[in-house]
DRENFI-97215 format. One record per residue (C-alpha): residue number from 1; y, z negated, x negated. Coordinates in steps of 0.05 Angstrom, whole numbers. Each point is the difference from the previous one (the first is absolute). Layout:
! DRENFI-97215
+------+--------+--------+--------+
: tido :      v :      w :      u :
+------+--------+--------+--------+
:  NUM :      Y :      Z :      X :
...
+------+--------+--------+--------+
! end
This chain:
! DRENFI-97215
+------+--------+--------+--------+
: tido :      v :      w :      u :
+------+--------+--------+--------+
:    1 :   4526 :   -237 :    635 :
:    2 :    -66 :    -10 :     38 :
:    3 :      4 :     -7 :     75 :
:    4 :    -13 :    -69 :     27 :
:    5 :    -63 :    -11 :     41 :
:    6 :      9 :    -20 :     73 :
:    7 :     -9 :    -75 :     13 :
:    8 :    -65 :     13 :     38 :
:    9 :    -29 :     36 :    -60 :
:   10 :     22 :    -56 :    -47 :
:   11 :    -36 :    -50 :     44 :
:   12 :    -66 :     39 :      3 :
:   13 :      0 :     21 :    -74 :
:   14 :    -31 :    -65 :    -26 :
:   15 :    -56 :      6 :     52 :
:   16 :    -14 :     71 :    -25 :
:   17 :     -2 :    -23 :    -72 :
:   18 :    -47 :    -57 :     18 :
:   19 :    -45 :     49 :     38 :
:   20 :     -3 :     48 :    -58 :
:   21 :    -16 :    -56 :    -48 :
:   22 :    -54 :    -27 :     45 :
:   23 :    -32 :     69 :      7 :
:   24 :      3 :     10 :    -74 :
:   25 :    -33 :    -68 :    -13 :
:   26 :    -54 :     12 :     52 :
:   27 :    -17 :     69 :    -28 :
:   28 :    -50 :    -21 :    -54 :
:   29 :    -39 :    -49 :     44 :
:   30 :     -5 :     51 :     55 :
:   31 :    -23 :     53 :    -48 :
:   32 :    -53 :    -47 :    -28 :
:   33 :    -23 :    -16 :     71 :
:   34 :     -8 :     74 :     16 :
:   35 :    -38 :     12 :    -65 :
:   36 :    -46 :    -59 :     15 :
:   37 :    -13 :     26 :     71 :
:   38 :    -16 :     70 :    -24 :
:   39 :    -47 :    -27 :    -54 :
:   40 :    -39 :    -42 :     50 :
:   41 :     -4 :     57 :     50 :
:   42 :    -24 :     50 :    -52 :
:   43 :    -53 :    -49 :    -26 :
:   44 :    -26 :    -14 :     70 :
:   45 :     -1 :     74 :     17 :
:   46 :    -41 :     17 :    -62 :
:   47 :    -47 :    -59 :     11 :
:   48 :    -12 :     18 :     73 :
:   49 :     -8 :     74 :    -18 :
:   50 :    -55 :    -20 :    -49 :
:   51 :    -30 :    -45 :     54 :
:   52 :     -3 :    -62 :    -43 :
:   53 :    -27 :    -64 :     32 :
:   54 :     60 :    -45 :    -16 :
:   55 :     58 :     48 :     -1 :
:   56 :     50 :    -57 :      8 :
:   57 :    -13 :    -19 :    -73 :
:   58 :     32 :     65 :    -21 :
:   59 :     63 :    -15 :     40 :
:   60 :      1 :    -72 :    -25 :
:   61 :     -6 :     22 :    -72 :
:   62 :     56 :     50 :      8 :
:   63 :     45 :    -54 :     28 :
:   64 :    -19 :    -50 :    -55 :
:   65 :     16 :     46 :    -58 :
:   66 :     67 :     23 :     28 :
:   67 :     59 :    -29 :    -38 :
:   68 :     75 :     16 :      3 :
:   69 :     -5 :     29 :    -71 :
:   70 :    -46 :     57 :    -17 :
:   71 :    -22 :    -28 :    -67 :
:   72 :    -22 :    -67 :     30 :
:   73 :    -38 :     36 :     55 :
:   74 :    -38 :     45 :    -49 :
:   75 :    -16 :    -58 :    -46 :
:   76 :    -25 :    -44 :     57 :
:   77 :    -42 :     58 :     27 :
:   78 :    -30 :     13 :    -68 :
:   79 :    -22 :    -72 :     -8 :
:   80 :    -26 :     -2 :     71 :
:   81 :    -42 :     61 :    -16 :
:   82 :    -30 :    -35 :    -60 :
:   83 :    -12 :    -67 :     35 :
:   84 :    -34 :     33 :     59 :
:   85 :    -46 :     42 :    -44 :
:   86 :    -19 :    -59 :    -44 :
:   87 :    -16 :    -45 :     59 :
:   88 :    -41 :     54 :     34 :
:   89 :    -39 :     15 :    -64 :
:   90 :    -13 :    -74 :    -11 :
:   91 :    -29 :    -13 :     69 :
:   92 :    -45 :     62 :     -5 :
:   93 :    -26 :    -23 :    -67 :
:   94 :    -10 :    -71 :     26 :
:   95 :    -39 :     26 :     59 :
:   96 :    -44 :     43 :    -46 :
:   97 :    -15 :    -60 :    -43 :
:   98 :    -18 :    -48 :     56 :
:   99 :    -24 :     42 :     59 :
:  100 :    -46 :    -53 :     30 :
:  101 :     28 :    -64 :    -29 :
:  102 :     49 :    -28 :     51 :
:  103 :     18 :    -62 :    -38 :
:  104 :     10 :     37 :    -65 :
:  105 :     42 :     53 :     34 :
:  106 :     47 :    -50 :     31 :
:  107 :      4 :    -39 :    -66 :
:  108 :     16 :     64 :    -38 :
:  109 :     53 :     18 :     51 :
:  110 :     31 :    -69 :     -7 :
:  111 :      0 :      7 :    -76 :
:  112 :     32 :     68 :      4 :
:  113 :     55 :    -26 :     46 :
:  114 :     13 :    -58 :    -47 :
:  115 :      4 :     46 :    -60 :
:  116 :     49 :     46 :     35 :
:  117 :     42 :    -60 :     20 :
:  118 :      1 :    -24 :    -73 :
:  119 :     22 :     68 :    -25 :
:  120 :     53 :      4 :     54 :
:  121 :     31 :    -65 :    -26 :
:  122 :      1 :     27 :    -71 :
:  123 :     33 :     66 :     16 :
:  124 :     68 :     14 :     31 :
:  125 :     31 :     43 :     54 :
:  126 :    -41 :     58 :     26 :
:  127 :    -55 :    -11 :    -52 :
:  128 :    -14 :    -69 :     30 :
:  129 :      1 :     33 :     69 :
:  130 :    -54 :     49 :    -22 :
:  131 :    -44 :    -56 :    -26 :
:  132 :      6 :    -38 :     65 :
:  133 :    -13 :     64 :     39 :
:  134 :    -65 :     11 :    -39 :
:  135 :    -23 :    -68 :     23 :
:  136 :     13 :      5 :     74 :
:  137 :    -21 :     74 :      3 :
:  138 :    -69 :    -22 :    -21 :
:  139 :      1 :    -56 :     51 :
:  140 :     21 :     47 :     56 :
:  141 :    -55 :     50 :    -16 :
:  142 :    -51 :    -57 :     -5 :
:  143 :     21 :    -27 :     67 :
:  144 :    -13 :     68 :     31 :
:  145 :    -71 :      4 :    -26 :
:  146 :    -23 :    -72 :     11 :
:  147 :    -42 :     -6 :     62 :
:  148 :    -12 :    -58 :     47 :
:  149 :    -44 :    -34 :    -52 :
:  150 :     48 :     10 :    -57 :
:  151 :    -41 :     53 :    -36 :
:  152 :     23 :     68 :    -26 :
:  153 :    -18 :     61 :     41 :
:  154 :      0 :     52 :    -55 :
:  155 :     63 :     36 :     23 :
:  156 :     45 :    -25 :    -55 :
:  157 :     10 :     69 :    -32 :
:  158 :     22 :     35 :     64 :
:  159 :     44 :    -58 :     20 :
:  160 :     33 :      1 :    -68 :
:  161 :     10 :     76 :      4 :
:  162 :     33 :     -7 :     68 :
:  163 :     44 :    -58 :    -21 :
:  164 :     23 :     35 :    -64 :
:  165 :     13 :     65 :     38 :
:  166 :     42 :    -35 :     53 :
:  167 :     41 :    -38 :    -51 :
:  168 :     11 :     59 :    -46 :
:  169 :     21 :     46 :     58 :
:  170 :     54 :    -50 :     20 :
:  171 :     25 :     -6 :    -72 :
:  172 :      1 :     75 :    -13 :
:  173 :     36 :     15 :     66 :
:  174 :     53 :    -53 :    -14 :
:  175 :     10 :     27 :    -71 :
:  176 :      8 :     71 :     25 :
:  177 :     50 :    -19 :     54 :
:  178 :     41 :    -46 :    -45 :
:  179 :      1 :     49 :    -58 :
:  180 :     18 :     58 :     45 :
:  181 :     58 :    -38 :     32 :
:  182 :     29 :    -30 :    -63 :
:  183 :     72 :     25 :    -11 :
:  184 :      7 :    -17 :    -73 :
:  185 :     39 :    -66 :      5 :
:  186 :    -47 :    -34 :    -49 :
:  187 :     13 :     49 :    -58 :
:  188 :     75 :     -8 :     10 :
:  189 :     -5 :    -76 :     -1 :
:  190 :    -44 :      3 :    -61 :
:  191 :     48 :     45 :    -37 :
:  192 :     58 :    -46 :     17 :
:  193 :    -40 :    -61 :    -23 :
:  194 :    -19 :     34 :    -66 :
:  195 :     72 :     21 :    -12 :
:  196 :     25 :    -71 :     10 :
:  197 :    -56 :    -28 :    -43 :
:  198 :     15 :     49 :    -56 :
:  199 :     74 :    -17 :      3 :
:  200 :    -16 :    -75 :     -3 :
:  201 :    -47 :     10 :    -59 :
:  202 :     53 :     40 :    -38 :
:  203 :     53 :    -52 :     15 :
:  204 :    -44 :    -57 :    -25 :
:  205 :    -19 :     40 :    -62 :
:  206 :     73 :     14 :    -17 :
:  207 :     18 :    -73 :     10 :
:  208 :    -57 :    -21 :    -45 :
:  209 :     25 :     45 :    -55 :
:  210 :     71 :    -25 :      6 :
:  211 :    -19 :    -73 :     -4 :
:  212 :    -13 :     -1 :    -76 :
:  213 :     66 :     35 :    -13 :
:  214 :     37 :    -52 :     41 :
:  215 :    -36 :    -56 :    -36 :
:  216 :     17 :     29 :    -68 :
:  217 :     73 :      7 :     19 :
:  218 :      2 :    -73 :     23 :
:  219 :    -31 :    -23 :    -65 :
:  220 :     51 :     40 :    -40 :
:  221 :     56 :    -32 :     39 :
:  222 :    -28 :    -70 :    -13 :
:  223 :     -6 :     13 :    -75 :
:  224 :     73 :     20 :     -5 :
+------+--------+--------+--------+
! end
């Protein structure tokens, strides 16, 4: 026979259980917060070490691509890489085409933004995010090179290089930190999901095969 707990212990036991449950529930959010903080700090450190002009874009990009799940973070980072590169390449090409045509440059920039917005409405999820990013990346680089009179200053290529470098540094730093601190919960959840899905498919398949036999038995009973 187990010894009975003192009354004082019995009164404090529910509080202990509640505390343990709260700590267990707060564990994943706290871990994600630490991973986010480390990602931003690493991105800022690398950007400042390289003496980039706008190092805060690296930290911002690292924070933007961080997600609670590793797969979502990597996918968002991948599409952000693509969108940033496409937008930077577009504004460099537009500047090369219209180096001294202020009205044409602004019209081309407006058409590029409209095209990116159209593609973003046709796509879904992170692909739409990449299309929108290509549009406003070109607008951000263009705003940096437009002077007081609204004309381009010929620095589009270097501005694009710096912008892409800052964004990519943040994405890579976040990916390294998140992948290095992933404890394998996603593969376990995926294996459980695939096991349940396979069992459900097998159950539905067996029930489909047994339906004709049940129908034939019912027809035989009606004929008799």
